[in-house]
N, C-alpha and C positions, 0 to 999 in steps of 0.2 A: 845810274837810276835814271828812269824816266818820268815824265812829269806828273803822272798819277801816282807811282810810288813814293816820288818823294813828297807829294801832296799829303798823303796818308801817314808816312813815316813821321813828318813834322810834327802831326796832331799825337804822338804818342811819347810821353812824358819829354821832359828837358834835354835827355841825352839824343832823344830821335829829332827833335828839333835841330839840334848842333849838327847831328849826321847829315839832315836834310840841308842845313843851310852850306855846310863844309863842303860834302861830298855830292850831293843830289844836283838836279837839273834846277839851280836856283832862278836862272830867268823864267823858265816855263811855269815855275810852281810857286813865284815870287808872291802870288795872293794867299794861296793857303799857310807860306811859312809865315808871312804879316799875321794873317789872322790867328794862327796857333801861339804866335808869341803874345799877342794881345790877351787874348783866352787866359794864357799861362800867369800873366802879369795881374789881370783882373782877379784870377783866383789866388794868386799870393796875396794883394791887398784886401781880399775879403777873409783870409787865414789871419791877417795880422789883426785887422777891426774886430775878429770875432773874441779878442782877448780882453776888450773893452765892456765894462759891463753896459747893460741896456742897448749900446750900438750892437754888442754881439749876435743877439737875436736877429736884427735886422741883417746883419753880414751872413748868419746863418741860411738865412732865406736866399740872400743874393748868392751864395754859393751854390745853392741847388740851380739856381737859374743859369750862372754861369758854366755850371755842369752841362746842362739841355743844352745850351749854346755850344758847347765842345762836342758834344752828340751830332749836331746838326751840321757842324763844320767837318768832322769826320767821316758824315755820311756824304757830303757834298763832294769831299775829295774822292771817296769811293767810286761816286757816278762820275768822276771827271769834271764836274762843273765847277763855276765859280759864282757862289750865289752867298752872299756875304750874310753872316749872322745879324739877327736884330739887335739895334742898340750899339753895339760893339763893332759890328761890320764896318763902318765908315772911317775907324781909326787906322792912320797908314803910320807905323813907326819905320819900315823899310822902304826906301824910295827905291 
């Protein structure tokens, strides 16, 4: 897989991220692989927090924000650009 396809596949579920990380052009699409992982983990945290009363309302709103960021990242990968998403784009888990 080339850089662009690897970046797009990274955003499509956790299985897609694993495929992009293990099989794809990891060096070329490292930016999108990292960003997809950060967005996935942020979604998991929002999902866990949504079970706590009162905090769940805020977590629900944050889940919508993370979803919008996910769409922004996917569009950036489709265009072949490396534009970080707001707030979460500066977090680097994969070096």
